[in-house]
mmCIF file as Biopython writes it, N, C-alpha, C and O atoms, coordinates in Angstrom:
data_model
#
loop_
_atom_site.group_PDB
_atom_site.id
_atom_site.type_symbol
_atom_site.label_atom_id
_atom_site.label_alt_id
_atom_site.label_comp_id
_atom_site.label_asym_id
_atom_site.label_entity_id
_atom_site.label_seq_id
_atom_site.pdbx_PDB_ins_code
_atom_site.Cartn_x
_atom_site.Cartn_y
_atom_site.Cartn_z
_atom_site.occupancy
_atom_site.B_iso_or_equiv
_atom_site.auth_seq_id
_atom_site.auth_asym_id
_atom_site.pdbx_PDB_model_num
ATOM 1   N N  . UNK A ? 1  ? -23.927 21.431  -36.770 1.0 0.0 1  A 1 
ATOM 2   C CA . UNK A ? 1  ? -23.453 20.954  -35.500 1.0 0.0 1  A 1 
ATOM 3   C C  . UNK A ? 1  ? -22.067 21.452  -35.230 1.0 0.0 1  A 1 
ATOM 4   O O  . UNK A ? 1  ? -21.207 21.422  -36.111 1.0 0.0 1  A 1 
ATOM 5   N N  . UNK A ? 2  ? -21.833 21.914  -34.011 1.0 0.0 2  A 1 
ATOM 6   C CA . UNK A ? 2  ? -20.545 22.491  -33.644 1.0 0.0 2  A 1 
ATOM 7   C C  . UNK A ? 2  ? -19.551 21.323  -33.437 1.0 0.0 2  A 1 
ATOM 8   O O  . UNK A ? 2  ? -19.925 20.239  -32.989 1.0 0.0 2  A 1 
ATOM 9   N N  . UNK A ? 3  ? -18.315 21.578  -33.767 1.0 0.0 3  A 1 
ATOM 10  C CA . UNK A ? 3  ? -17.297 20.550  -33.518 1.0 0.0 3  A 1 
ATOM 11  C C  . UNK A ? 3  ? -17.051 20.375  -32.002 1.0 0.0 3  A 1 
ATOM 12  O O  . UNK A ? 3  ? -17.144 21.344  -31.248 1.0 0.0 3  A 1 
ATOM 13  N N  . UNK A ? 4  ? -16.752 19.201  -31.577 1.0 0.0 4  A 1 
ATOM 14  C CA . UNK A ? 4  ? -16.476 18.893  -30.179 1.0 0.0 4  A 1 
ATOM 15  C C  . UNK A ? 4  ? -15.069 19.336  -29.832 1.0 0.0 4  A 1 
ATOM 16  O O  . UNK A ? 4  ? -14.131 19.125  -30.601 1.0 0.0 4  A 1 
ATOM 17  N N  . UNK A ? 5  ? -14.932 19.937  -28.698 1.0 0.0 5  A 1 
ATOM 18  C CA . UNK A ? 5  ? -13.624 20.311  -28.181 1.0 0.0 5  A 1 
ATOM 19  C C  . UNK A ? 5  ? -13.313 19.422  -26.996 1.0 0.0 5  A 1 
ATOM 20  O O  . UNK A ? 5  ? -14.151 19.214  -26.118 1.0 0.0 5  A 1 
ATOM 21  N N  . UNK A ? 6  ? -12.141 18.918  -26.981 1.0 0.0 6  A 1 
ATOM 22  C CA . UNK A ? 6  ? -11.706 18.087  -25.881 1.0 0.0 6  A 1 
ATOM 23  C C  . UNK A ? 6  ? -10.539 18.727  -25.191 1.0 0.0 6  A 1 
ATOM 24  O O  . UNK A ? 6  ? -9.638  19.265  -25.835 1.0 0.0 6  A 1 
ATOM 25  N N  . UNK A ? 7  ? -10.555 18.668  -23.855 1.0 0.0 7  A 1 
ATOM 26  C CA . UNK A ? 7  ? -9.472  19.220  -23.077 1.0 0.0 7  A 1 
ATOM 27  C C  . UNK A ? 7  ? -8.533  18.082  -22.720 1.0 0.0 7  A 1 
ATOM 28  O O  . UNK A ? 7  ? -8.985  16.956  -22.511 1.0 0.0 7  A 1 
ATOM 29  N N  . UNK A ? 8  ? -7.246  18.348  -22.646 1.0 0.0 8  A 1 
ATOM 30  C CA . UNK A ? 8  ? -6.332  17.279  -22.217 1.0 0.0 8  A 1 
ATOM 31  C C  . UNK A ? 8  ? -6.598  16.895  -20.781 1.0 0.0 8  A 1 
ATOM 32  O O  . UNK A ? 8  ? -6.725  17.755  -19.910 1.0 0.0 8  A 1 
ATOM 33  N N  . UNK A ? 9  ? -6.678  15.626  -20.543 1.0 0.0 9  A 1 
ATOM 34  C CA . UNK A ? 9  ? -6.941  15.110  -19.193 1.0 0.0 9  A 1 
ATOM 35  C C  . UNK A ? 9  ? -5.645  15.040  -18.390 1.0 0.0 9  A 1 
ATOM 36  O O  . UNK A ? 9  ? -4.616  14.569  -18.875 1.0 0.0 9  A 1 
ATOM 37  N N  . UNK A ? 10 ? -5.719  15.504  -17.198 1.0 0.0 10 A 1 
ATOM 38  C CA . UNK A ? 10 ? -4.564  15.444  -16.305 1.0 0.0 10 A 1 
ATOM 39  C C  . UNK A ? 10 ? -4.714  14.254  -15.362 1.0 0.0 10 A 1 
ATOM 40  O O  . UNK A ? 10 ? -5.816  13.960  -14.899 1.0 0.0 10 A 1 
ATOM 41  N N  . UNK A ? 11 ? -3.652  13.598  -15.089 1.0 0.0 11 A 1 
ATOM 42  C CA . UNK A ? 11 ? -3.639  12.538  -14.087 1.0 0.0 11 A 1 
ATOM 43  C C  . UNK A ? 11 ? -2.839  13.029  -12.873 1.0 0.0 11 A 1 
ATOM 44  O O  . UNK A ? 11 ? -1.615  12.903  -12.860 1.0 0.0 11 A 1 
ATOM 45  N N  . UNK A ? 12 ? -3.514  13.591  -11.845 1.0 0.0 12 A 1 
ATOM 46  C CA . UNK A ? 12 ? -2.771  14.189  -10.732 1.0 0.0 12 A 1 
ATOM 47  C C  . UNK A ? 12 ? -2.025  13.177  -9.910  1.0 0.0 12 A 1 
ATOM 48  O O  . UNK A ? 12 ? -1.031  13.542  -9.282  1.0 0.0 12 A 1 
ATOM 49  N N  . UNK A ? 13 ? -2.452  11.877  -9.869  1.0 0.0 13 A 1 
ATOM 50  C CA . UNK A ? 13 ? -1.739  10.927  -9.053  1.0 0.0 13 A 1 
ATOM 51  C C  . UNK A ? 13 ? -0.404  10.563  -9.669  1.0 0.0 13 A 1 
ATOM 52  O O  . UNK A ? 13 ? 0.540   10.250  -8.943  1.0 0.0 13 A 1 
ATOM 53  N N  . UNK A ? 14 ? -0.303  10.594  -10.964 1.0 0.0 14 A 1 
ATOM 54  C CA . UNK A ? 14 ? 0.979   10.265  -11.605 1.0 0.0 14 A 1 
ATOM 55  C C  . UNK A ? 14 ? 1.954   11.384  -11.519 1.0 0.0 14 A 1 
ATOM 56  O O  . UNK A ? 14 ? 3.162   11.147  -11.533 1.0 0.0 14 A 1 
ATOM 57  N N  . UNK A ? 15 ? 1.462   12.649  -11.427 1.0 0.0 15 A 1 
ATOM 58  C CA . UNK A ? 15 ? 2.373   13.780  -11.388 1.0 0.0 15 A 1 
ATOM 59  C C  . UNK A ? 15 ? 2.831   14.093  -9.963  1.0 0.0 15 A 1 
ATOM 60  O O  . UNK A ? 15 ? 3.964   14.543  -9.793  1.0 0.0 15 A 1 
ATOM 61  N N  . UNK A ? 16 ? 2.022   13.883  -8.946  1.0 0.0 16 A 1 
ATOM 62  C CA . UNK A ? 16 ? 2.398   14.267  -7.640  1.0 0.0 16 A 1 
ATOM 63  C C  . UNK A ? 16 ? 3.372   13.293  -6.927  1.0 0.0 16 A 1 
ATOM 64  O O  . UNK A ? 16 ? 4.553   13.601  -6.767  1.0 0.0 16 A 1 
ATOM 65  N N  . UNK A ? 17 ? 2.883   12.167  -6.522  1.0 0.0 17 A 1 
ATOM 66  C CA . UNK A ? 17 ? 3.694   11.183  -5.800  1.0 0.0 17 A 1 
ATOM 67  C C  . UNK A ? 17 ? 3.376   9.763   -6.312  1.0 0.0 17 A 1 
ATOM 68  O O  . UNK A ? 17 ? 2.339   9.516   -6.928  1.0 0.0 17 A 1 
ATOM 69  N N  . UNK A ? 18 ? 4.286   8.871   -6.037  1.0 0.0 18 A 1 
ATOM 70  C CA . UNK A ? 18 ? 3.965   7.481   -6.348  1.0 0.0 18 A 1 
ATOM 71  C C  . UNK A ? 18 ? 2.819   6.957   -5.475  1.0 0.0 18 A 1 
ATOM 72  O O  . UNK A ? 18 ? 2.592   7.476   -4.382  1.0 0.0 18 A 1 
ATOM 73  N N  . UNK A ? 19 ? 2.123   5.972   -5.930  1.0 0.0 19 A 1 
ATOM 74  C CA . UNK A ? 19 ? 0.938   5.441   -5.279  1.0 0.0 19 A 1 
ATOM 75  C C  . UNK A ? 19 ? 1.382   4.743   -3.969  1.0 0.0 19 A 1 
ATOM 76  O O  . UNK A ? 19 ? 2.456   4.145   -3.902  1.0 0.0 19 A 1 
ATOM 77  N N  . UNK A ? 20 ? 0.530   4.840   -2.945  1.0 0.0 20 A 1 
ATOM 78  C CA . UNK A ? 20 ? 0.761   4.272   -1.656  1.0 0.0 20 A 1 
ATOM 79  C C  . UNK A ? 20 ? 0.399   2.802   -1.638  1.0 0.0 20 A 1 
ATOM 80  O O  . UNK A ? 20 ? -0.629  2.419   -2.196  1.0 0.0 20 A 1 
ATOM 81  N N  . UNK A ? 21 ? 1.208   1.976   -1.018  1.0 0.0 21 A 1 
ATOM 82  C CA . UNK A ? 21 ? 0.916   0.534   -0.907  1.0 0.0 21 A 1 
ATOM 83  C C  . UNK A ? 21 ? -0.274  0.345   -0.058  1.0 0.0 21 A 1 
ATOM 84  O O  . UNK A ? 21 ? -0.350  0.934   1.021   1.0 0.0 21 A 1 
ATOM 85  N N  . UNK A ? 22 ? -1.265  -0.487  -0.500  1.0 0.0 22 A 1 
ATOM 86  C CA . UNK A ? 22 ? -2.515  -0.659  0.235   1.0 0.0 22 A 1 
ATOM 87  C C  . UNK A ? 22 ? -2.344  -1.521  1.500   1.0 0.0 22 A 1 
ATOM 88  O O  . UNK A ? 22 ? -2.880  -1.126  2.535   1.0 0.0 22 A 1 
ATOM 89  N N  . UNK A ? 23 ? -1.641  -2.667  1.497   1.0 0.0 23 A 1 
ATOM 90  C CA . UNK A ? 23 ? -1.566  -3.482  2.709   1.0 0.0 23 A 1 
ATOM 91  C C  . UNK A ? 23 ? -0.935  -2.775  3.925   1.0 0.0 23 A 1 
ATOM 92  O O  . UNK A ? 23 ? -1.369  -2.946  5.064   1.0 0.0 23 A 1 
ATOM 93  N N  . UNK A ? 24 ? 0.111   -1.973  3.636   1.0 0.0 24 A 1 
ATOM 94  C CA . UNK A ? 24 ? 0.808   -1.319  4.807   1.0 0.0 24 A 1 
ATOM 95  C C  . UNK A ? 24 ? 0.453   0.137   4.937   1.0 0.0 24 A 1 
ATOM 96  O O  . UNK A ? 24 ? 0.851   0.753   5.926   1.0 0.0 24 A 1 
ATOM 97  N N  . UNK A ? 25 ? -0.268  0.732   4.010   1.0 0.0 25 A 1 
ATOM 98  C CA . UNK A ? 25 ? -0.648  2.164   4.091   1.0 0.0 25 A 1 
ATOM 99  C C  . UNK A ? 25 ? 0.549   3.053   3.876   1.0 0.0 25 A 1 
ATOM 100 O O  . UNK A ? 25 ? 0.508   4.212   4.288   1.0 0.0 25 A 1 
ATOM 101 N N  . UNK A ? 26 ? 1.572   2.602   3.279   1.0 0.0 26 A 1 
ATOM 102 C CA . UNK A ? 26 ? 2.761   3.463   2.989   1.0 0.0 26 A 1 
ATOM 103 C C  . UNK A ? 26 ? 3.817   3.474   4.077   1.0 0.0 26 A 1 
ATOM 104 O O  . UNK A ? 26 ? 4.814   4.186   3.956   1.0 0.0 26 A 1 
ATOM 105 N N  . UNK A ? 27 ? 3.626   2.706   5.129   1.0 0.0 27 A 1 
ATOM 106 C CA . UNK A ? 27 ? 4.622   2.661   6.208   1.0 0.0 27 A 1 
ATOM 107 C C  . UNK A ? 27 ? 5.723   1.669   5.947   1.0 0.0 27 A 1 
ATOM 108 O O  . UNK A ? 27 ? 6.851   1.864   6.400   1.0 0.0 27 A 1 
ATOM 109 N N  . UNK A ? 28 ? 5.422   0.605   5.224   1.0 0.0 28 A 1 
ATOM 110 C CA . UNK A ? 28 ? 6.423   -0.455  5.024   1.0 0.0 28 A 1 
ATOM 111 C C  . UNK A ? 28 ? 6.383   -1.576  5.997   1.0 0.0 28 A 1 
ATOM 112 O O  . UNK A ? 28 ? 7.061   -2.591  5.839   1.0 0.0 28 A 1 
ATOM 113 N N  . UNK A ? 29 ? 5.536   -1.377  7.070   1.0 0.0 29 A 1 
ATOM 114 C CA . UNK A ? 29 ? 5.402   -2.355  8.127   1.0 0.0 29 A 1 
ATOM 115 C C  . UNK A ? 29 ? 3.952   -2.818  8.235   1.0 0.0 29 A 1 
ATOM 116 O O  . UNK A ? 29 ? 3.015   -2.029  8.109   1.0 0.0 29 A 1 
ATOM 117 N N  . UNK A ? 30 ? 3.793   -4.143  8.476   1.0 0.0 30 A 1 
ATOM 118 C CA . UNK A ? 30 ? 2.450   -4.676  8.727   1.0 0.0 30 A 1 
ATOM 119 C C  . UNK A ? 30 ? 2.456   -5.383  10.068  1.0 0.0 30 A 1 
ATOM 120 O O  . UNK A ? 30 ? 3.496   -5.916  10.453  1.0 0.0 30 A 1 
ATOM 121 N N  . UNK A ? 31 ? 1.356   -5.417  10.797  1.0 0.0 31 A 1 
ATOM 122 C CA . UNK A ? 31 ? 1.302   -6.118  12.077  1.0 0.0 31 A 1 
ATOM 123 C C  . UNK A ? 31 ? 1.288   -7.613  11.864  1.0 0.0 31 A 1 
ATOM 124 O O  . UNK A ? 31 ? 0.585   -8.086  10.971  1.0 0.0 31 A 1 
ATOM 125 N N  . UNK A ? 32 ? 2.005   -8.355  12.613  1.0 0.0 32 A 1 
ATOM 126 C CA . UNK A ? 32 ? 2.061   -9.803  12.548  1.0 0.0 32 A 1 
ATOM 127 C C  . UNK A ? 32 ? 1.673   -10.311 13.929  1.0 0.0 32 A 1 
ATOM 128 O O  . UNK A ? 32 ? 2.203   -9.840  14.935  1.0 0.0 32 A 1 
ATOM 129 N N  . UNK A ? 33 ? 0.758   -11.263 13.984  1.0 0.0 33 A 1 
ATOM 130 C CA . UNK A ? 33 ? 0.350   -11.816 15.273  1.0 0.0 33 A 1 
ATOM 131 C C  . UNK A ? 33 ? 1.403   -12.749 15.813  1.0 0.0 33 A 1 
ATOM 132 O O  . UNK A ? 33 ? 1.954   -13.566 15.076  1.0 0.0 33 A 1 
ATOM 133 N N  . UNK A ? 34 ? 1.700   -12.630 17.155  1.0 0.0 34 A 1 
ATOM 134 C CA . UNK A ? 34 ? 2.667   -13.491 17.797  1.0 0.0 34 A 1 
ATOM 135 C C  . UNK A ? 34 ? 1.845   -14.540 18.531  1.0 0.0 34 A 1 
ATOM 136 O O  . UNK A ? 34 ? 0.929   -14.205 19.282  1.0 0.0 34 A 1 
ATOM 137 N N  . UNK A ? 35 ? 2.178   -15.840 18.309  1.0 0.0 35 A 1 
ATOM 138 C CA . UNK A ? 35 ? 1.442   -16.953 18.954  1.0 0.0 35 A 1 
ATOM 139 C C  . UNK A ? 35 ? 2.463   -17.735 19.792  1.0 0.0 35 A 1 
ATOM 140 O O  . UNK A ? 35 ? 3.594   -17.971 19.366  1.0 0.0 35 A 1 
ATOM 141 N N  . UNK A ? 36 ? 2.028   -18.128 20.993  1.0 0.0 36 A 1 
ATOM 142 C CA . UNK A ? 36 ? 2.885   -18.927 21.896  1.0 0.0 36 A 1 
ATOM 143 C C  . UNK A ? 36 ? 2.115   -20.081 22.447  1.0 0.0 36 A 1 
ATOM 144 O O  . UNK A ? 36 ? 0.885   -20.101 22.402  1.0 0.0 36 A 1 
ATOM 145 N N  . UNK A ? 37 ? 2.835   -21.050 22.972  1.0 0.0 37 A 1 
ATOM 146 C CA . UNK A ? 37 ? 2.225   -22.166 23.689  1.0 0.0 37 A 1 
ATOM 147 C C  . UNK A ? 37 ? 1.876   -23.336 22.774  1.0 0.0 37 A 1 
ATOM 148 O O  . UNK A ? 37 ? 1.969   -23.264 21.548  1.0 0.0 37 A 1 
ATOM 149 N N  . UNK A ? 38 ? 1.465   -24.421 23.441  1.0 0.0 38 A 1 
ATOM 150 C CA . UNK A ? 38 ? 1.156   -25.625 22.701  1.0 0.0 38 A 1 
ATOM 151 C C  . UNK A ? 38 ? -0.125  -25.418 21.877  1.0 0.0 38 A 1 
ATOM 152 O O  . UNK A ? 38 ? -0.238  -25.945 20.771  1.0 0.0 38 A 1 
ATOM 153 N N  . UNK A ? 39 ? -1.052  -24.682 22.392  1.0 0.0 39 A 1 
ATOM 154 C CA . UNK A ? 39 ? -2.312  -24.402 21.633  1.0 0.0 39 A 1 
ATOM 155 C C  . UNK A ? 39 ? -2.226  -23.195 20.738  1.0 0.0 39 A 1 
ATOM 156 O O  . UNK A ? 39 ? -3.222  -22.811 20.125  1.0 0.0 39 A 1 
ATOM 157 N N  . UNK A ? 40 ? -1.054  -22.581 20.644  1.0 0.0 40 A 1 
ATOM 158 C CA . UNK A ? 40 ? -0.798  -21.472 19.769  1.0 0.0 40 A 1 
ATOM 159 C C  . UNK A ? 40 ? -1.757  -20.302 19.940  1.0 0.0 40 A 1 
ATOM 160 O O  . UNK A ? 40 ? -2.402  -19.848 18.996  1.0 0.0 40 A 1 
ATOM 161 N N  . UNK A ? 41 ? -1.824  -19.831 21.184  1.0 0.0 41 A 1 
ATOM 162 C CA . UNK A ? 41 ? -2.737  -18.745 21.463  1.0 0.0 41 A 1 
ATOM 163 C C  . UNK A ? 41 ? -2.027  -17.395 21.116  1.0 0.0 41 A 1 
ATOM 164 O O  . UNK A ? 41 ? -0.822  -17.242 21.320  1.0 0.0 41 A 1 
ATOM 165 N N  . UNK A ? 42 ? -2.796  -16.458 20.601  1.0 0.0 42 A 1 
ATOM 166 C CA . UNK A ? 42 ? -2.171  -15.122 20.273  1.0 0.0 42 A 1 
ATOM 167 C C  . UNK A ? 42 ? -1.970  -14.302 21.527  1.0 0.0 42 A 1 
ATOM 168 O O  . UNK A ? 42 ? -2.877  -14.207 22.354  1.0 0.0 42 A 1 
ATOM 169 N N  . UNK A ? 43 ? -0.781  -13.698 21.689  1.0 0.0 43 A 1 
ATOM 170 C CA . UNK A ? 43 ? -0.459  -12.900 22.834  1.0 0.0 43 A 1 
ATOM 171 C C  . UNK A ? 43 ? -0.191  -11.449 22.499  1.0 0.0 43 A 1 
ATOM 172 O O  . UNK A ? 43 ? -0.180  -10.602 23.392  1.0 0.0 43 A 1 
ATOM 173 N N  . UNK A ? 44 ? 0.027   -11.141 21.210  1.0 0.0 44 A 1 
ATOM 174 C CA . UNK A ? 44 ? 0.315   -9.769  20.833  1.0 0.0 44 A 1 
ATOM 175 C C  . UNK A ? 44 ? 0.610   -9.627  19.374  1.0 0.0 44 A 1 
ATOM 176 O O  . UNK A ? 44 ? 0.328   -10.527 18.583  1.0 0.0 44 A 1 
ATOM 177 N N  . UNK A ? 45 ? 1.173   -8.511  19.011  1.0 0.0 45 A 1 
ATOM 178 C CA . UNK A ? 45 ? 1.534   -8.239  17.634  1.0 0.0 45 A 1 
ATOM 179 C C  . UNK A ? 45 ? 2.914   -7.618  17.593  1.0 0.0 45 A 1 
ATOM 180 O O  . UNK A ? 45 ? 3.318   -6.919  18.523  1.0 0.0 45 A 1 
ATOM 181 N N  . UNK A ? 46 ? 3.633   -7.871  16.521  1.0 0.0 46 A 1 
ATOM 182 C CA . UNK A ? 46 ? 4.885   -7.208  16.261  1.0 0.0 46 A 1 
ATOM 183 C C  . UNK A ? 46 ? 4.910   -6.763  14.799  1.0 0.0 46 A 1 
ATOM 184 O O  . UNK A ? 46 ? 4.163   -7.282  13.971  1.0 0.0 46 A 1 
ATOM 185 N N  . UNK A ? 47 ? 5.778   -5.797  14.491  1.0 0.0 47 A 1 
ATOM 186 C CA . UNK A ? 47 ? 5.876   -5.267  13.166  1.0 0.0 47 A 1 
ATOM 187 C C  . UNK A ? 47 ? 6.685   -6.237  12.281  1.0 0.0 47 A 1 
ATOM 188 O O  . UNK A ? 47 ? 7.701   -6.803  12.685  1.0 0.0 47 A 1 
ATOM 189 N N  . UNK A ? 48 ? 6.169   -6.390  11.054  1.0 0.0 48 A 1 
ATOM 190 C CA . UNK A ? 48 ? 6.842   -7.246  10.114  1.0 0.0 48 A 1 
ATOM 191 C C  . UNK A ? 48 ? 6.979   -6.462  8.781   1.0 0.0 48 A 1 
ATOM 192 O O  . UNK A ? 48 ? 6.215   -5.530  8.530   1.0 0.0 48 A 1 
ATOM 193 N N  . UNK A ? 49 ? 7.911   -6.830  7.974   1.0 0.0 49 A 1 
ATOM 194 C CA . UNK A ? 49 ? 8.154   -6.192  6.690   1.0 0.0 49 A 1 
ATOM 195 C C  . UNK A ? 49 ? 6.997   -6.475  5.729   1.0 0.0 49 A 1 
ATOM 196 O O  . UNK A ? 49 ? 6.546   -7.616  5.633   1.0 0.0 49 A 1 
ATOM 197 N N  . UNK A ? 50 ? 6.515   -5.468  5.026   1.0 0.0 50 A 1 
ATOM 198 C CA . UNK A ? 50 ? 5.429   -5.669  4.067   1.0 0.0 50 A 1 
ATOM 199 C C  . UNK A ? 50 ? 6.016   -6.381  2.876   1.0 0.0 50 A 1 
ATOM 200 O O  . UNK A ? 50 ? 6.984   -5.927  2.267   1.0 0.0 50 A 1 
ATOM 201 N N  . UNK A ? 51 ? 5.395   -7.537  2.548   1.0 0.0 51 A 1 
ATOM 202 C CA . UNK A ? 51 ? 5.890   -8.342  1.455   1.0 0.0 51 A 1 
ATOM 203 C C  . UNK A ? 51 ? 5.413   -7.811  0.086   1.0 0.0 51 A 1 
ATOM 204 O O  . UNK A ? 51 ? 5.951   -8.207  -0.947  1.0 0.0 51 A 1 
ATOM 205 N N  . UNK A ? 52 ? 4.465   -6.970  0.077   1.0 0.0 52 A 1 
ATOM 206 C CA . UNK A ? 52 ? 3.928   -6.417  -1.185  1.0 0.0 52 A 1 
ATOM 207 C C  . UNK A ? 52 ? 4.906   -5.378  -1.743  1.0 0.0 52 A 1 
ATOM 208 O O  . UNK A ? 52 ? 5.242   -5.420  -2.927  1.0 0.0 52 A 1 
ATOM 209 N N  . UNK A ? 53 ? 5.362   -4.451  -0.902  1.0 0.0 53 A 1 
ATOM 210 C CA . UNK A ? 53 ? 6.249   -3.387  -1.408  1.0 0.0 53 A 1 
ATOM 211 C C  . UNK A ? 53 ? 7.674   -3.583  -0.885  1.0 0.0 53 A 1 
ATOM 212 O O  . UNK A ? 53 ? 8.543   -2.787  -1.241  1.0 0.0 53 A 1 
ATOM 213 N N  . UNK A ? 54 ? 7.954   -4.556  -0.092  1.0 0.0 54 A 1 
ATOM 214 C CA . UNK A ? 54 ? 9.242   -4.857  0.477   1.0 0.0 54 A 1 
ATOM 215 C C  . UNK A ? 54 ? 9.814   -3.715  1.309   1.0 0.0 54 A 1 
ATOM 216 O O  . UNK A ? 54 ? 11.017  -3.451  1.310   1.0 0.0 54 A 1 
ATOM 217 N N  . UNK A ? 55 ? 8.907   -3.050  2.014   1.0 0.0 55 A 1 
ATOM 218 C CA . UNK A ? 55 ? 9.339   -2.007  2.949   1.0 0.0 55 A 1 
ATOM 219 C C  . UNK A ? 55 ? 9.480   -0.616  2.349   1.0 0.0 55 A 1 
ATOM 220 O O  . UNK A ? 55 ? 9.791   0.320   3.086   1.0 0.0 55 A 1 
ATOM 221 N N  . UNK A ? 56 ? 9.265   -0.431  1.032   1.0 0.0 56 A 1 
ATOM 222 C CA . UNK A ? 56 ? 9.450   0.903   0.463   1.0 0.0 56 A 1 
ATOM 223 C C  . UNK A ? 56 ? 8.210   1.795   0.667   1.0 0.0 56 A 1 
ATOM 224 O O  . UNK A ? 56 ? 8.351   3.018   0.702   1.0 0.0 56 A 1 
ATOM 225 N N  . UNK A ? 57 ? 7.011   1.227   0.800   1.0 0.0 57 A 1 
ATOM 226 C CA . UNK A ? 57 ? 5.803   2.015   1.072   1.0 0.0 57 A 1 
ATOM 227 C C  . UNK A ? 57 ? 5.107   2.428   -0.214  1.0 0.0 57 A 1 
ATOM 228 O O  . UNK A ? 57 ? 4.028   3.016   -0.139  1.0 0.0 57 A 1 
ATOM 229 N N  . UNK A ? 58 ? 5.662   2.155   -1.385  1.0 0.0 58 A 1 
ATOM 230 C CA . UNK A ? 58 ? 5.080   2.570   -2.652  1.0 0.0 58 A 1 
ATOM 231 C C  . UNK A ? 58 ? 4.487   1.344   -3.313  1.0 0.0 58 A 1 
ATOM 232 O O  . UNK A ? 58 ? 4.988   0.234   -3.136  1.0 0.0 58 A 1 
ATOM 233 N N  . UNK A ? 59 ? 3.420   1.538   -4.077  1.0 0.0 59 A 1 
ATOM 234 C CA . UNK A ? 59 ? 2.738   0.463   -4.774  1.0 0.0 59 A 1 
ATOM 235 C C  . UNK A ? 59 ? 3.595   -0.027  -5.934  1.0 0.0 59 A 1 
ATOM 236 O O  . UNK A ? 59 ? 3.904   0.756   -6.833  1.0 0.0 59 A 1 
ATOM 237 N N  . UNK A ? 60 ? 3.990   -1.301  -5.941  1.0 0.0 60 A 1 
ATOM 238 C CA . UNK A ? 60 ? 4.820   -1.821  -7.046  1.0 0.0 60 A 1 
ATOM 239 C C  . UNK A ? 60 ? 4.106   -1.958  -8.336  1.0 0.0 60 A 1 
ATOM 240 O O  . UNK A ? 60 ? 4.761   -2.027  -9.376  1.0 0.0 60 A 1 
ATOM 241 N N  . UNK A ? 61 ? 2.749   -2.004  -8.346  1.0 0.0 61 A 1 
ATOM 242 C CA . UNK A ? 61 ? 1.992   -2.132  -9.581  1.0 0.0 61 A 1 
ATOM 243 C C  . UNK A ? 61 ? 1.683   -0.837  -10.252 1.0 0.0 61 A 1 
ATOM 244 O O  . UNK A ? 61 ? 1.186   -0.828  -11.378 1.0 0.0 61 A 1 
ATOM 245 N N  . UNK A ? 62 ? 1.965   0.276   -9.588  1.0 0.0 62 A 1 
ATOM 246 C CA . UNK A ? 62 ? 1.620   1.585   -10.168 1.0 0.0 62 A 1 
ATOM 247 C C  . UNK A ? 62 ? 2.673   2.095   -11.108 1.0 0.0 62 A 1 
ATOM 248 O O  . UNK A ? 62 ? 2.525   3.179   -11.672 1.0 0.0 62 A 1 
#
């Protein structure tokens, strides 16, 4: 039986760029619904800071 040859595995994501944050998609901003009135009806959205990456856009767990 021939000996097995193994090739070194490359991890292209670790070499190229840091991982992108999933909730904000790398932008650092997430949409937040604005509610007004006594019944708290939604009227629109505004940008808010992503609490997962704190606005950096990179995945903190990577």
